[in-house]
C-alpha positions as CSV (number, residue, x, y, z in Angstrom):
1,M,-15.6,67.5,35.2
2,A,-13.7,64.4,35.9
3,A,-16.3,62.5,37.2
4,R,-18.4,63.1,34.4
5,L,-15.4,61.9,31.9
6,A,-15.2,58.9,34.0
7,Y,-18.9,58.0,33.9
8,S,-19.2,58.8,29.9
9,A,-16.0,56.3,29.4
10,L,-17.6,53.5,31.3
11,A,-20.7,54.1,30.0
12,S,-19.7,53.9,26.1
13,S,-20.1,50.9,24.3
14,V,-16.3,51.5,23.7
15,C,-14.2,49.2,25.6
16,R,-11.7,51.5,27.8
17,S,-8.9,50.0,29.9
18,T,-7.8,53.1,31.7
19,V,-9.7,56.4,32.4
20,R,-7.5,59.4,34.1
21,T,-8.8,61.5,37.4
22,G,-8.8,64.8,36.8
23,P,-8.1,66.9,33.4
24,A,-6.7,65.2,30.6
25,A,-3.1,66.8,31.2
26,A,-3.4,65.8,35.2
27,T,-0.7,63.2,34.7
28,S,2.0,65.8,33.2
29,R,1.5,68.3,35.6
30,I,4.4,68.7,37.7
31,S,4.8,70.3,41.2
32,S,8.1,70.8,42.6
33,L,9.8,70.7,45.8
34,Q,13.0,73.1,46.6
35,Q,15.9,71.8,48.1
36,P,18.6,73.8,49.1
37,G,20.6,74.0,46.0
38,R,18.4,71.6,43.7
39,R,15.2,71.6,42.4
40,V,13.1,68.2,42.4
41,L,10.6,67.4,40.3
42,R,7.7,65.1,40.9
43,P,4.3,64.3,39.2
44,A,1.4,65.7,41.2
45,F,-1.1,62.8,40.1
46,V,-0.7,59.5,39.6
47,P,-3.0,57.7,37.1
48,V,-5.3,55.3,38.1
49,R,-6.4,52.1,36.3
50,W,-10.2,51.2,35.9
51,H,-11.6,48.1,34.7
52,S,-13.8,48.5,31.6
53,A,-16.7,47.5,33.3
54,P,-18.3,47.2,36.6
55,P,-18.5,43.1,37.5
56,K,-22.2,41.7,36.6
57,G,-20.9,38.6,38.8
58,K,-19.5,38.0,42.0
59,V,-16.0,39.1,42.6
60,Y,-13.6,37.1,45.0
61,Q,-10.4,38.1,46.9
62,F,-7.5,36.3,47.5
63,Q,-8.7,34.6,50.4
64,D,-11.5,32.8,48.6
65,M,-9.4,32.4,45.8
66,Q,-6.6,30.4,48.6
67,Q,-9.6,28.4,49.8
68,F,-11.1,27.2,46.6
69,S,-7.7,26.1,45.3
70,G,-7.1,24.3,48.6
71,S,-10.5,22.6,48.6
72,P,-11.6,22.0,45.2
73,S,-15.4,21.5,44.6
74,S,-17.0,19.8,41.6
75,D,-19.4,22.6,41.3
76,R,-16.7,25.5,40.6
77,I,-14.4,25.7,37.7
78,L,-11.5,27.9,38.2
79,V,-10.7,29.3,34.3
80,D,-7.1,31.1,33.7
81,V,-7.7,32.9,30.6
82,R,-3.8,33.8,29.8
83,E,-2.4,32.9,27.0
84,P,-0.8,28.8,27.3
85,S,2.8,30.5,27.6
86,E,1.9,32.7,30.7
87,Y,0.1,29.7,32.1
88,K,3.1,27.4,31.9
89,D,4.7,29.7,33.9
90,G,2.6,29.0,36.5
91,Y,-1.2,29.0,37.4
92,I,-3.5,28.6,40.5
93,P,-4.0,25.0,41.7
94,G,-7.1,23.7,39.9
95,A,-7.6,26.1,37.2
96,I,-8.0,25.1,33.8
97,N,-6.2,27.1,30.8
98,I,-9.1,29.0,28.0
99,P,-6.6,31.6,26.5
100,I,-9.0,34.5,25.7
101,K,-6.7,36.6,23.3
102,S,-5.6,34.0,20.9
103,Q,-9.0,31.8,21.2
104,P,-12.1,34.3,22.2
105,D,-14.7,32.0,20.7
106,A,-14.1,29.4,22.9
107,I,-16.7,29.9,25.1
108,F,-19.3,29.9,21.9
109,L,-17.8,26.5,20.5
110,P,-20.0,22.9,20.7
111,E,-18.9,20.8,23.5
112,D,-17.2,18.3,20.8
113,E,-15.5,21.0,19.2
114,F,-14.3,22.3,22.6
115,E,-13.4,19.2,23.7
116,D,-11.3,18.7,20.4
117,R,-9.4,21.9,20.6
118,F,-8.6,22.1,24.2
119,G,-8.4,18.3,25.3
120,F,-10.7,18.7,28.3
121,S,-14.6,19.4,28.6
122,K,-16.4,22.7,28.2
123,P,-17.1,24.2,31.1
124,D,-20.6,23.3,32.7
125,P,-23.0,26.4,32.0
126,E,-24.9,25.2,35.5
127,K,-21.8,25.8,37.6
128,E,-19.6,28.4,39.2
129,V,-17.0,29.6,36.6
130,V,-14.3,31.9,38.4
131,F,-12.2,33.8,35.5
132,Y,-8.5,35.1,36.4
133,C,-5.8,36.4,34.2
134,K,-2.5,38.3,35.0
135,S,-4.3,41.8,36.2
136,G,-8.1,41.3,35.7
137,V,-8.7,43.2,32.5
138,R,-8.9,39.8,30.5
139,S,-10.9,38.0,33.0
140,S,-13.6,40.6,33.0
141,A,-14.3,40.5,29.3
142,A,-14.0,36.6,29.7
143,A,-16.9,37.0,32.6
144,Q,-18.9,38.9,30.3
145,L,-18.8,36.7,27.0
146,A,-19.6,33.7,29.7
147,K,-22.7,36.1,30.8
148,Q,-23.9,36.6,27.1
149,H,-23.7,32.8,26.1
150,G,-25.8,31.8,29.0
151,Y,-23.7,30.8,32.0
152,K,-25.5,32.2,35.0
153,D,-22.9,31.6,38.0
154,V,-20.1,33.8,36.9
155,A,-17.7,35.2,39.1
156,E,-14.1,37.1,38.9
157,Y,-10.9,36.9,40.7
158,R,-10.1,40.6,39.9
159,G,-6.5,41.0,41.6
160,S,-5.9,37.8,39.4
161,W,-2.2,36.3,39.2
162,L,-0.5,39.5,40.1
163,D,-2.1,39.7,43.6
164,W,-2.1,35.6,43.8
165,Q,1.8,36.0,43.6
166,K,2.0,39.4,45.6
167,N,0.3,37.5,48.3
168,G,2.2,34.3,48.6
169,G,-0.4,31.9,46.6
170,E,1.4,28.3,45.7
171,A,2.0,28.4,42.0
172,K,1.5,24.6,40.2
173,K,2.9,24.3,36.7
174,P,2.0,21.8,34.0
């Protein structure tokens, strides 16, 4: 039953950011531990966060991103899709900011309009474009949009900013 629920949620055209494993009430089940003189309750299951769709391009890990930021390549563009306020708090060195939430049409803009809006050139569709955000959800959506718009070499850093910070990655500020 749980596998069927997960499959139907992933297969549907509706974007789902979470899918619960087990029956719908799995997260509300409580198991108990008996201790002398008192009863302690704890959740029996912990909800699991799933991405709304499997990646259609490459997926990079922390070590890859650390290498990319340490030795930038003109053939690769790192794109932070968080909002400008999040970007100002810190970003992966070498990344540009194209916020997907407030500027969802950015990747579809003609080059001149893109440059007027953002102040830098639109990423070249022939280069590798690596997307990241805070936790990997917005970056997955951005990667899918880029693929739809003709970008051929699209990648994701699914661990994103939270993984970068957790692993002690260098943070740049504008």
